[in-house]
N, C-alpha and C positions, 0 to 999 in steps of 0.2 A: 846281488841283493837289491841295490838301488833300481836296476833295470826291472826286476820283478815287481817291486812296489809300484813303479811307474806304470807298468803294464796292467797291474790290478786296478789301480786308480783309474786308468783309461777305461777299462771294462765297466767299472762302476758308473762312470759318467756317460759313457757311450751306450751301454746296454741296460743296466739296472735302473738308472734314473730316466730312461727314455719314456717319452709319451707323445701323443699326437700333436699337442700344442707346441712343444719344443721342436718336434719334427718339422713343423711349419715355420716357426719363428727363427730358430737358430741358423738356418741357411741364409735368411735375410740379414741377420746380425753381422755376418762375415762378408757380405756382399759390398763391393765398392760402389755399385750403382745405387744401392739402397741408401748409402751415406753421402752420395754426391750432392744432394741439396744442402746438407749440413756444411760440407766443404765450401760450396759456393757461397752460402750465407756468411761463413766466417771471413772469406776474402772480401766480400762486399762490406761487411760490418767493419772490418779493420780499416779499409780504405775510406769509407764514408765518414767514420767517426774519428779517425786519427790521421787522415791525409797521408803526407809523406812518411811519417812515423809508422803508419799502418802498413804501407808498402814494405817498409824495412822489416816489420814484424812478420809479414807474409813471407818475405824472402828467408828469414831465419827459420820459420816453420818448414819451408820447402827444403832448406839445408838439413834440418833435423831429419826429415823424411828420407832424403837422399843418403845421409850417413847411416841411418838405421837399416835401410834397405840394402845398401852396399855391404855393410859389416855382417848383417845376418845372412844374406843370400850369397854374397861374394867371398866372404872369409870363413864364417863358421860352417856353413853347409858343406862346402868342398873339403874342409878339414875332417869333419866328423863322419860324413857320409852315412848318417843314420837313416834307415828306411822309414817311410811313413807307416803308421799302423796298418793302413789299407794295402800296403805293399809288403809288409813284413811277414814272411812265411810262418813265423812262430805264432802270429796272432791274427792274421788276415781272415781266417775262417770264422773267427769269433767277432770281429769288428763289424759294426753296422756302418756302411759307407753311404751317406745320404746325398753327397754333392759331387761324387766322382772323386777319384783319388788325387788327381793332379800329378804333375811331374816334379822331379827334383827330390831333394832330401828333406828331412823333417827337423833336424836340430841345427839351429834354433828357429822358432817360428818368426817369420818376417812380419806377419800380421801383428803379432804381439809386440815386436820391437818397434814397428812403425807407429802403432796406435798409442803405445805407452810413451814413446818419444814425443809425439804430438800432444798427448794429454799433459805431460809435464811442462812443455814449453808454453802451451796456450794457457794452462792453469796458472803458471808462474807470471806470465804477462798480465793476467787479470787479477792476481792475488790481492793487490791493494784496494782496487775498486770493488771487486766482487769476489771475496774469498771462497765462496761456495762453488765457483766455476771449476776450480782444481779438483774438488771432490767429485763433481758431476762428470768431468772428463776421465777421471780414474775409474769410476764405475763403468762408464762407456767402454773404455779400453778393456776392463776386466770381463765385461759381457762378451766382447769380441773374442777374447782369449778362451773363455769357456765354450763359446760356439765352435771354435776350432777343434777342440777335443770332442765335443758332443757329436759333430758331424763325421768324425772319424779320420781327420787328416793330420792330427798332431797328438802326441803324448802330452800329459800334464807338464813334465819336465821341459819339454820343448817351449811351451808357452811361458812357463815361469822364468826360464833363462832368457827367452826373448824379451820378456817384460823388464827384467833387470838391465839388459843391454839398452832397451829403450829409455828407461829411467835415467841411466847414467849419461846417455847421449843427450837427452832432453835437458838435463841439468847443465851439461857442458855448453850446449848451444844457447841456453838461456843466459848463462854467464857471459858468453860472447856478445849476445844481444845487448845485455846491460852495459858491457864495456864499450861497445860501439856507440850506444846512445849517450853514454857519459862523455866519450871523446867528441861526439858531435856537439854536445852542449857546451863543452869547454871552448871549442872553436868559434862558437857564436857569441 
């Protein structure tokens, strides 16, 4: 039942809501190269504005990314071995595949886990100075997740569960970030 609902929702997003504008935009939204300037800006922003503490924040963001990527791709995907919609014989004739299918399994989405993890830790770091940043980064991660379904490489449940993993890891690494900064302040 859940699998059928997931497949139907996939087909709605991937086929029924399809349009020329999204066919152009959504592949960009999931592209690492498209977002590379943002990642570079964030590193420079942290370092220039916060110095040594900025480098520590960058380190914790990288740890978040490493954990979300390892857990999603190295733990969940080998356990569940769920085929991507573009490789699934039950649905592949119906799925629009805009970016190429890619290799590996579908559940959970590493894009979703990685970007939600980064959204949570970055937004949490900025929450006191700029509370709106967390909402902006959650919207950013959500668009990337939607793009994953739209282009045909993930089912909705893949990105929802990937997002949950990312949120949990982002909260965990932010708590470690805060603990580390508290310990550093006590030592000085």
